[in-house]
N, C-alpha and C positions, 0 to 999 in steps of 0.2 A: 471271937474278938478280933482275931487276925483277919478273918474274912471281912468284917465290918470296916477295919482300917483300910483294907485293900479297896473296898468299894468307895470310900470317901476320898482316897488319894487319886483314883483313876479319873474322875471327872476333872479334878484340878489340872492333871497333866494334859487332859484333852483340851481344856480351856487355854492352857499355855500354848499348846500346839496351834490352836486356831488363831491366837493372837499373833504368833510368829508368822503364820501363813498370810494374815491380812496385809494388804498393801499399805506401805507407809506413805504419809503425805509427801508430796514432792516439795522438799525444802532445800534442795541442792543449790538453788539460786538465791536463797535467803541468807542474810547475815545476822548474826546475833547482835542484839542491842539496837536493832532498827525495826521496831514493831510495825511501822507503816507498811513494810513489805509483806506483812502477813495478810493484808486485805486482798480482795480480788483485783486482778490486773485491769487497768482501764482499757476499754476497747479502742482501737485506733480510729481516728476521725475519718469519715468518708472523704474520698478524694475531692468531691465538690465543696465540702465544708472547709477543707484546707485552703482551697483557692480563695474563698470569700472571707476567711477569718481575719486576715490582716487587712491593712488599708489598701483599697483598690488602686491599681496603677493608673496614672494619668493617661487617658486616651484622647489625643488631640482632636479626633473627629467628633467627639461629643461636645466640643465648644461651638460647633456650627449646627444649624438646623438640619434635620433629616425628615423625610416623609413619614417615617414610622415613630421616631423618637419624639420629635417636636412638630407635629403636623400643622399646628396653628401658625407658628412662626415661619415654617417653611412655606406654607401657602401665602401668607402675607408678603414674605420676601419675593415670591414669584410674581405677585401683583405689582410690587414696587419695581421689579426688574422690567416688566412690560411697560409700565407708564414711563419709566426712565428711557427706555428705548424709543418710545413714541416721541418723547421730548427731544431726543437727540436726532431722530431721523425724519420726523414729520416737518411740514412747512412751518415757518415761524408764525404765520397768521393763525394756523390751526392750533398750534401749541398755546399761543397767547389766548385764544378764545376758550380753550379747555381749562386753562389755569385760571383765567378770569372768572369763569363760571363756577370754579371750585373754591374761590377765594373766600376766606372768612373775614372779609372787611365788614364794617358796620352796616353798610347798605344791604349786603346779602344776609347778615345775621338777623336783621329786622324782618326781612321778607321770608327767607327759607333757612332758618337756623339749623335744623336737623340735617338737611341735605348737604349744606356746605361744610358743616362740622365733620361729617363722614367723608365727603369727597375730598376735602383738603388734606386728609391723612393718606391719600392714595398717591401723592406726589412727593418727590424728594427734592428739596431746594438744593441746587447744585448738581443734581444727577447722581449717577453711581460713583462718582469720584468724591462725593462728600464724605467727610470723616464720620458723619452720623450714620452712614450705611453700615460700616464695620461695627460701630457701637451698637446699632440696632440688632445686628446678627448675633453678636456675642452676649449682649445683656438680655435680650428677650429670650434667647435660647436657654440661658442659665435660669431665668425666672420661670419659664414654662416647665423646666425639669423639676423645679422645686414646688411650685404651687399649681401647676396645670395650665393648659393653654387658655381656657376661657377666663380664668382669674388673672392671668398675665395680661390679656387684652383689656380687662376691666381697669387694671392699674394704668396701662398705657393710655386708654381713652380718658381716664379720670384726669391725668395730667394735661392731655391734649385739649380737652374741652374746657376745664376750669381756667387754665392759663390763657387760653384764647379769649374767653369771656372777660377775664380780668384786664388783659392788655387792650383789647378792642373796646371794652367798656370805658376805659380811661380815655381812649381816643375820642369816643363819642362825647364824653363829658367835656373834654378840652375844646371840641368844636362848638358845643353849646355855649361854653363860657367865652368863646372868642379867642382862645389862645392858639388854635390851629385853624387852617383854612378848610373850607368845605370839601376840597379835593382829598383830604385825609380820610373821608368816609369811604373812599373807593381804593384805598391803598391795597396792593397785592399782598395777600397773606395766605400761605399754604405751606405744607411740609410736615415732617414727622418728628422734628427736633424736640418739641414740647413733650410728646409722649415718650421719647427716648430718655429725656432728662428725668421724667417721673419714674421710669423703669429703673434707671441707675440708682435713684434714691431708695426705691423699694428693695432692690437687690442688696444694697449695702446692709440693710437690716437683717438679712439672712446669712451674712458672712460672718466669719470670726473677726475679732477686733484687729488682728494683724492685717487683714485684707480690707475690712470695712473703712477704717479711718484713712488709710492712704488713698483709697478710691474716692472718698468724699473730698479729701483735701485736693487731690489732683484735678478731679472733674470740677469741683466748685471753684478752685482757683482759676481754671480756664474760663469759666463763665464770668467771674469777677473781672478778669483781664479784658474780656470782650466788652464788658460794660464800661470799663474805664476808657477804652478807646472811643466809645461813644459814636460808633458808626451806625448802629441800628438800635437805639435805646429801648424801644418797645419790645423788640424780639429778645434782646438781652435780658430785660427784666422778666419776660415770660419764661426764659430758661431757668432763672433762679426761682421763680414762683413754682414752676413744675417740679424742680428738684426738691423744694420744700414740701410739695404735695406728696411726692414719693416717700420722703422721710416720715411724713405724718401717717403713712399707711403701715408702719412697722408692726403695730399690734395686730392689725388685720392679716397681713401676709404671714406673720409668724404663726397665727392661729390656723391659717389655711395650710401651712406646711405641716403642722402637727396633725391636722385632720387627714392629710394625705398619707403621712406615715402610718397613722392608725388604720386607715383603710387598707394599706398594703400589707400590714402585719397580720 
C-alpha cells in the first residue's frame, strides 16, 4: 500500500514540476481590468501607408498641367501658346487671314462647320494676357485629374460647340428677320472662352459645397456683369449658355469620376 501511494504521488509531483518549468505568458505589460490588452498587438502600419493615410498635402504644382500628369491639357496649352505667339509676332495681315479662316461666323458654319468649330478653339481672344488663359490652365487641369483627359475635352468641346451654334444661330435668324444687317453673317468669332465656361460649370459639380457654390457665384456673377455692360451681348450670352451646359453635365461627370476611381482601385 505504501508503494502504491508512492507511485501515485510521484507523477503528480512531476506534473507540478513541469508546470513550474513551463514559461509563463508575457503579461508584464498588461493591466488588470483592461481585457482588450490581452489580444494580439496590432502590427505597425507600413511607412508608405502612414504617409497616405491622412489627407494629402496641397502640392501647388498639381494645379497646373504637366506632360505626365495631365498630358491632354498640357498639349492643348502648348498649341494655344504657339498660336498666341503667332498672333503677337506675325504680320497683322497674316493673323487676320488666319483668324478669319477660323471664325465660327454664320457664313463659315454653313460651308465648313466642323473645320471652323475645331479651328476656332485653337486661338485665344486677347492672347496670353487674357484671364481665360489662367482659367483654362487651372480648370481643365483639375477636370482632367478627376475624369481623364479625353472626357475633359469632351466637356470643353460640348460647351464650345453648343454655345457657338446657339449664339450664331440666333444671329442668322436675326439677319433673316431683318433685325441685323447682312454683315453680321461675317462677324469675327473665335476663342476658348465658351469651352472654359463649360469646364468651370462641370468642375463645380465635382467639388464640395464649400467650393462649388462660391465658384459658381463668382464666375456666374462675372458673366452677368459682362452681360449688363452690353459690350458684346452675343458672346456674353454664349458664356452663360456654356456655363449652363457644364452644370447640366454634373450627372455625367460624376459617373465618370466614380468609374475612374473604380478602375484605379
